[in-house]
N, C-alpha and C positions, 0 to 999 in steps of 0.2 A: 650293648655296643653303644658307644658315644656317637652323637650326631656329628657329621662332618662340618667343619667351619666353612663358610662361604669363601670362595677365592677372592682375590683383590679386585677382580673385574665384575664380580656379582653385585647387583643392585643393593643387596643387604649390607654391603660394606661401605655404603655412602655415609655422608656426614649425619650426625645426630639430628633428626627431624625437628625436635623441639627448639634447636638453636638456629634453624634456617629462617631467613626473612620470607615473607610471602612471595616475593619475586623469585628468590632462589628455589623455593619449594615448587613453585609453579613451573619453572624452567626444567627442573629435574623430572617432574611429573610428565611434562610434554615429551622429554627424551624417552622416558619409560614407555609411554603410549606409542611413540614412533617405533621403538624396538619391538613391542608386542605386535604391532600391526604388520611387521615384516614376516612374522612367523618363522624366523630363522633361529630362534633360541631353543636350547634343549628344554624339555618339559620342566625340569626342576628349576632352571634359571627363569623360565617364564612365570612359574608359580611364585618364586621369590620376588620377581619384579612386580607382579600383580599385587602381592601383599604390601610391598613398600609403597607402591602407587596408591593403594587404598589408604595407607597411613598418611601419605602426603596430601591426599584429597581432604581428609579430615582436618589436617593441620591448616590447609588453605581456607577451608570453610570456617574454622574457628577464628583465624586471623581476620577474615572478612567480617564476621559477626562483631568482633571487637572494634573494628574500624567503623562499622555502621553505628554501633552504640555510641562511639565517641562523636560522630557527626550528628547524630540525633540529639546529643546533649548540648549542642551549640544552638543558641537562640539569638534572635535579633532583638535588641532593645528599641524602645520608642525613638531614641535619637539616632538610630541606624547602626550603632556599634554592635559588635558581637560579644557574647558572654556565654559561659557555661551555665546551665540551668541552676546549679547550686550557688553560683556567684551573684545572682540577681539581687 
């Protein structure tokens, strides 16, 4: 028997996580958390929401790590200007 496709209102049907900005992913994750906290979802919907939330959390963590790496690669020169470590 084939697995049922999630309906249009299910969290699984949201936009492709890899294409979301950090801010959009975080906003969606916050909506999912609020929905789970109400306890009003059917079990299968709650599981799907939790799974998507977990993937959104990983995506946000990866985006933050990328940003941190970029910030750490910026250094101040003796004259006070900023440059990337590789450009010195």
